[in-house]
C-alpha positions in Angstrom: -57.5 38.7 -9.2 -55.0 37.8 -6.4 -54.3 40.3 -3.7 -51.0 40.8 -2.1 -51.3 40.2 1.7 -49.1 42.6 3.7 -48.6 42.5 7.5 -47.9 45.6 9.5 -47.6 46.1 13.3 -51.1 46.7 14.8 -49.7 49.2 17.4 -46.5 50.7 18.5 -43.5 52.2 16.8 -44.0 51.0 13.3 -47.8 51.3 13.0 -48.2 55.0 12.2 -45.1 55.2 9.9 -46.2 52.1 8.0 -49.6 53.5 7.3 -48.0 56.8 6.2 -45.8 54.9 3.8 -48.8 53.2 2.3 -50.6 56.5 2.0 -47.6 58.1 0.3 -47.6 55.1 -2.2 -51.2 56.0 -3.1 -52.7 53.1 -1.1 -55.7 54.4 1.0 -57.1 52.5 3.8 -60.5 52.9 5.5 -59.9 51.3 8.8 -62.8 50.2 10.9 -62.4 50.2 14.6 -60.4 47.2 15.9 -60.3 45.6 12.4 -57.4 43.1 12.1 -57.8 42.7 8.3 -58.8 45.2 5.7 -58.9 45.3 1.9 -57.7 48.2 -0.2 -60.0 49.5 -2.9 -57.5 51.1 -5.2 -54.7 48.5 -5.2 -54.8 44.6 -5.2 -53.7 44.4 -1.5 -55.0 43.1 1.8 -53.6 44.4 5.1 -53.3 42.4 8.2 -52.5 44.0 11.6 -50.4 41.7 13.7 -48.1 41.7 16.7 -44.6 42.7 15.6 -43.1 39.6 17.1 -45.6 37.3 15.3 -44.9 38.7 11.8 -41.8 36.6 11.0 -43.7 33.3 11.6 -46.6 34.5 9.4 -44.1 35.3 6.7 -42.4 32.0 6.9 -45.7 30.1 6.8 -46.9 32.1 3.8 -50.0 33.4 5.7 -48.9 36.8 4.6 -46.8 37.6 1.5 -44.9 40.6 2.6 -44.5 42.7 5.8 -43.2 46.0 7.1 -41.3 44.8 10.2 -38.3 45.8 12.3 -35.1 44.3 11.1 -34.2 43.5 14.7 -37.2 41.2 14.9 -36.2 39.2 11.8 -32.7 38.8 13.2 -34.0 37.6 16.6 -36.6 35.2 15.2 -34.0 33.6 12.8 -36.6 32.8 10.0 -36.0 32.1 6.3 -37.2 35.5 5.2 -35.7 37.8 2.6 -35.4 41.6 3.1 -36.2 43.3 -0.2 -36.1 47.0 0.8 -34.9 49.0 3.8 -37.4 51.8 4.5 -35.4 54.3 6.4 -37.7 54.9 9.4 -38.0 53.5 13.0 -34.3 53.5 13.3 -33.0 51.8 16.5 -30.4 49.5 17.8 -30.1 46.5 20.0 -27.5 47.3 22.7 -26.0 46.2 26.0 -26.4 48.6 28.9 -25.2 48.6 32.5 -25.7 50.8 35.6 -24.3 54.2 34.9 -22.2 54.1 38.1 -20.1 51.2 36.7 -16.8 52.6 35.6 -16.3 50.7 32.4 -17.8 50.4 28.9 -15.9 47.3 28.1 -17.6 44.2 26.7 -15.4 42.2 29.1 -17.6 43.5 32.0 -20.2 41.0 31.0 -18.0 37.9 31.5 -19.7 35.7 34.0 -22.5 38.3 34.6 -26.3 38.0 34.4 -27.9 39.8 31.4 -31.7 40.4 31.1 -33.1 40.6 27.6 -36.0 40.2 25.3 -33.6 39.3 22.5 -32.0 36.0 23.6 -31.0 34.7 20.2 -29.4 37.9 19.1 -27.6 38.2 22.4 -26.5 34.6 22.5 -25.0 34.7 19.0 -23.2 38.0 19.8 -21.7 36.7 23.1 -20.5 33.5 21.4 -18.9 35.4 18.6 -17.0 37.5 21.1 -16.2 34.6 23.4 -18.1 36.0 26.4 -19.8 33.6 28.8 -22.8 35.0 30.6 -26.2 33.9 32.1 -29.1 35.1 29.9 -32.3 35.8 31.7 -35.2 36.1 29.2 -38.0 38.5 30.2 -40.8 39.8 27.9 -41.0 43.4 29.1 -39.7 46.2 31.4 -36.1 44.9 30.8 -34.7 48.2 32.0 -35.7 47.6 35.7 -33.8 44.3 35.9 -30.5 45.7 37.3 -32.4 47.9 39.8 -34.2 44.9 41.4 -31.2 42.7 41.4 -32.3 40.4 38.6 -29.3 41.1 36.4 -26.0 43.0 36.1 -26.9 44.5 32.8 -29.4 44.3 30.0 -29.7 43.8 26.2 -32.6 45.7 24.7 -33.8 47.9 21.9 -32.6 51.5 22.1 -33.9 54.5 20.2 -33.1 57.8 21.9 -31.7 56.3 25.1 -34.1 58.3 27.4 -35.6 55.1 28.9 -32.1 53.9 29.8 -31.3 57.2 31.4 -34.5 57.3 33.4 -33.6 53.8 34.8 -30.0 54.7 35.8 -28.4 52.8 32.9 -25.9 53.7 30.2 -25.5 52.1 26.8 -22.2 50.4 26.2 -22.0 48.1 23.2 -24.2 48.0 20.1 -25.0 44.5 18.8 -27.2 45.4 15.9 -28.5 48.5 14.1 -32.0 48.2 12.8 -34.7 50.0 10.8 -38.0 49.2 9.3 -37.7 46.9 6.3 -40.0 45.4 3.7 -39.6 41.6 3.9 -41.3 38.9 1.8 -42.2 35.2 2.2 -40.3 32.6 0.3 -43.8 31.1 -0.7 -44.8 34.1 -2.9 -45.9 32.9 -6.3 -45.5 34.6 -9.7 -48.8 36.4 -10.0 -48.2 38.1 -6.6 -44.6 38.8 -7.5 -46.0 41.1 -10.3 -48.1 43.0 -7.8 -45.1 43.2 -5.4 -43.0 44.7 -8.2 -45.6 47.5 -8.7 -45.7 48.1 -5.0 -41.9 48.2 -4.7 -41.7 50.7 -7.6 -44.0 53.0 -5.7 -42.0 52.6 -2.5 -38.7 53.4 -4.2 -40.2 56.5 -5.8 -41.4 57.7 -2.3 -38.1 56.9 -0.6 -36.0 58.6 -3.3 -38.1 61.7 -3.0 -37.7 61.9 0.8 -34.0 61.7 0.4 -33.8 64.4 -2.3 -34.5 68.1 -2.8 -35.4 70.1 -5.9 -33.1 73.1 -6.2 -33.5 76.3 -8.3 -30.9 79.1 -8.5 -29.9 82.1 -10.6 -26.5 81.9 -12.1 -24.4 84.2 -14.4 -24.2 82.7 -17.9 -20.4 82.5 -17.7 -20.7 80.4 -14.5 -23.2 77.9 -15.8 -20.7 75.1 -16.5 -18.9 75.6 -13.2 -22.2 75.4 -11.2 -23.4 72.4 -13.3 -20.2 70.5 -12.5 -21.1 70.8 -8.8 -24.6 69.4 -9.1 -25.0 65.6 -8.6 -27.8 65.5 -11.2 -29.7 62.6 -12.6 -28.8 63.4 -16.2 -28.1 67.2 -16.7 -29.5 70.3 -15.0 -32.3 72.3 -16.7 -31.1 75.8 -17.8 -33.6 78.5 -18.5 -32.6 82.0 -19.6 -33.8 84.9 -17.4 -35.3 88.2 -18.6 -32.2 89.9 -17.3 -29.5 89.5 -19.9 -26.5 87.4 -18.9 -28.3 85.4 -16.3 -30.0 82.0 -16.3 -32.0 79.8 -13.9 -30.7 76.3 -13.2 -33.0 73.6 -11.9 -31.8 70.3 -10.5 -32.1 67.6 -7.7 -29.6 67.1 -4.8 -29.4 64.4 -2.2 -30.5 65.4 1.3 -27.3 64.0 2.9 -25.1 66.3 0.7 -27.4 69.3 1.0 -25.2 71.8 2.9 -22.0 70.7 1.2 -23.5 71.3 -2.2 -25.0 74.6 -1.2 -21.7 76.0 0.0 -20.0 74.9 -3.3 -22.8 76.5 -5.4 -22.5 79.8 -3.6 -18.7 79.7 -4.1 -19.2 79.2 -7.8 -21.5 82.2 -8.2 -25.0 80.8 -7.6 -27.6 83.3 -6.1 -31.2 83.3 -5.0 -31.1 79.6 -4.2 -34.5 78.0 -3.6 -35.0 74.5 -2.1 -38.3 72.7 -2.7 -39.4 69.3 -1.2 -40.2 66.5 -3.7 -43.3 64.4 -3.3 -42.4 61.5 -5.6 -39.4 60.7 -7.9 -39.9 58.3 -10.8 -36.6 57.5 -12.4 
């Protein structure tokens, strides 16, 4: 039977979260020390650990079938690769930054300036689209020190919390690209492996849906059941269970994490009491 070859970053930001996603999907890996390729016993999959910047080329060449990779890397490498699922972790952005004592946040500051970056293609396209002419200095690491040593007037680099910029006396000014981890696939994937990918993607969506949802239970007076039910953004309809105390029922449902507090406030206003929130491990819908 064919095995789906998946690439993940061998170290760094995406490594731990990629492994956790696979584990949440029921895919268990026994990693040997320093192994760069491992097979999975309980799913038709083979895992390759690669440098993040190399993954797009492996996908384009069909050496791997799919990959968990930063969206920013795909944009920068400009390969013929399809994103099939955003994964919601390793959020970051590619941004311009300048010395914090410069009294402007305007993009026009970069006109005629020198910019150090590890993302030359992303930066070049952005500057062209905004009609800014600047000298791009490509460096592979420690981009943040470039202004301090006189190499550049500003930088274009990946930003997560912004703490590294702060430590180097820089401030973020303009965001070029917002990024997160994505599942991407090669255009060379054939039908048999597409079927395996569909099963894997089904598991991923069940995991992601669960992470963005909460199971909610509450006690509600019987004469308020309809009002409370109207507030709940349920999949079909809430579960209503009569309580031992006459005139009361327990309502069970699912709510989205992003609407959590908004919904809770509405439920309380409608008469819900003893509200209990429970995390969901998986959601199959």
